[in-house]
C-alpha positions, 0 to 999 in steps of 0.5 A: 264708581269712577271715584273708587277706581281713582282711589284704588289706582291712587293707593296702589300708586302710593304703595309702590312709591312707598315701597321704592322710597323704602328701598331707596332710603334703606340704601341711602341710610346703609351707604350713610351708615357705611360712610359713617362707620368708614369716617369713624374708622378713618378718624379713629386711625387718624387719632391713634396716629396722632396719639402715637405721634404725640404720645410723649409730647409733654415729656419731649417738651419738658426735655426741650425746655430742659436741654435749652436751659442747659445750653444757656447755662453752658453758654454762660459758663463758657463766656465767664470762663473766657472772661476769667482767663483774660490777662492782656488787652491783646487777649480782650480782642482775641476773645471776641471783644470790641474795644470802645477806644473812643471812650479809653482814658488815661487817669490816676487811680490811687489804689493802683499806685501813682502811675496812670492807668488806662480805663478801657471798656469793651463790648462782647460782640456775641452776647453784647455784654459790656466789660470794663478794664483797667490796664497798666502801661504795658497793657496788662490787666489790673482790674476787670468786671462784667458785673454791670447794669448794662448787662441786666437790661434783659434780666436773666438773659445771656444776650443783651441789646446792643449798646454804646457807651456815651459818657464817662466821668472820673470823680469822687462820688461818695466822699472817701477821697478816692476817684470813682467812675460813672458812665452811661450807655444807651441802646435804641428800641422804639426809642433811645434808653440810657443806663447809668452805672457807677464803680466805686473805687476801693482797696485793690479794685472797684465795687458796685452798689446795685441799689444806687444803680437801680434807683438811678435808672428807675427814676430817670436820674441817668439822663447825663453825667451831671444828674448821676453825680447830683444823685450819687454825690449830692443826694438830690433825688426826684424819687418822690415824683413817683412815690408821692401820694398827695399834692402836698407831699410833692410841693414839700419836696420842691415840685413847682405847679404850672398854675396857668395849666392847672384846672378841674375836669370831671372824668367819667370813670374817675370823678371830678379831678384836678389836672396838676402839671408841674416840674422838679429841678434836677441839675438845671433840668425841669423834669415834667410831670402831670398828676390827677388829684381828687378835691382832698389833694390825694393823687389818683393818677400820674403821667410822664409825658417827658419820657426820656427827654432831658428837660421841659423847654416849654409847655404848649398846652394840656386839654381833657377831651374826648379824642377817640369818640368813645364818650370819655374824656382823654388827655392831650399834651403838647410840649417842647423838650430839650435833649442832648445831641450826639455832639453834646449840643442841646436840641429842642423837639416838639412832642405830643403825648396822648392818654386815653381814659378807659374803665380803670384809668388811662392808657398811653397812645402808641399808634397815633404817635407812630403815625404822626410827627409834630411839626413847627407851628403845631397847636393844641387845637390843630392837634386835637383835630388831627387825632380825631381825624385819625380815628375817624371821628369828627365833631 
């Protein structure tokens, strides 16, 4: 009896609760539904606003790109028109050029008569574009050009990096009896880059052979005036260092292997390869390269640790060991190089190069070299330890 009453009371309480929760749930769900509809409406309104705002964005972007291109084209036309109007040295300065008078020379050039003329380079200060002028004794322009390799550092762009002219030579470079002009400019980004160029004298002026300038700069034969003259005048080229496919081809062209540093090493992703360091001569400069070759002598990979230094002074060592802790053997090079200082003196500098092995070959280190500068007395073993410390990996 008591149990029945408790059961009835429990059922009555349960029904009341269900009614309460039903109403409450309905209210909550109604609020949620209203909120959802409101949110949907807000999102819809927002999306419509965004759509309205960006309705013509592709066209606007295209119009913007077109406008920028047109502005650049117009700026180049103005620049070129200004250049064409130059008649005197005074005009050059008025047009916004800086006269590079430290590289101004008076010289006899047969195509302009018996009197000496003035070689005068100038730099456009707005776009950093180089121009070369030949002036008579009254500072009137006899010849001018701005079609120079220096103005194609950033190809397709009007504005170029700021450069300086560091060397000029006047000599017959193509054996036609006329004096030609060779020169080097340079600019500094993360390191110093050199640009070589040659103006060949002809009847009434000069001309450029872009193929010669391209090879000269692409294959590192622009390090100094002697290198340029050796390549252009004498036909001495180190292009084979970059195009050879076998060790035999390298040595046939004069590549000298550093036998003491030559050894075989098994690289996890590339197999068993011979590490072959060596040098090629270019006007007294030792151009340093390292190759990895298979057992048949085929070149699998090449490295250019010398970069923009002039010559290898001393090779301190090469090691093939894992230095970044990924289980793959890397290549570490320590060498001393020589280069020409600001006053023409030759200097030496100790430098390291690190190449990390990856799945498809090697990548050159950029981080550690920016972090660490080799000091006097640096050893290869000590360098390996420092690289491993840098990457937080010790053995």
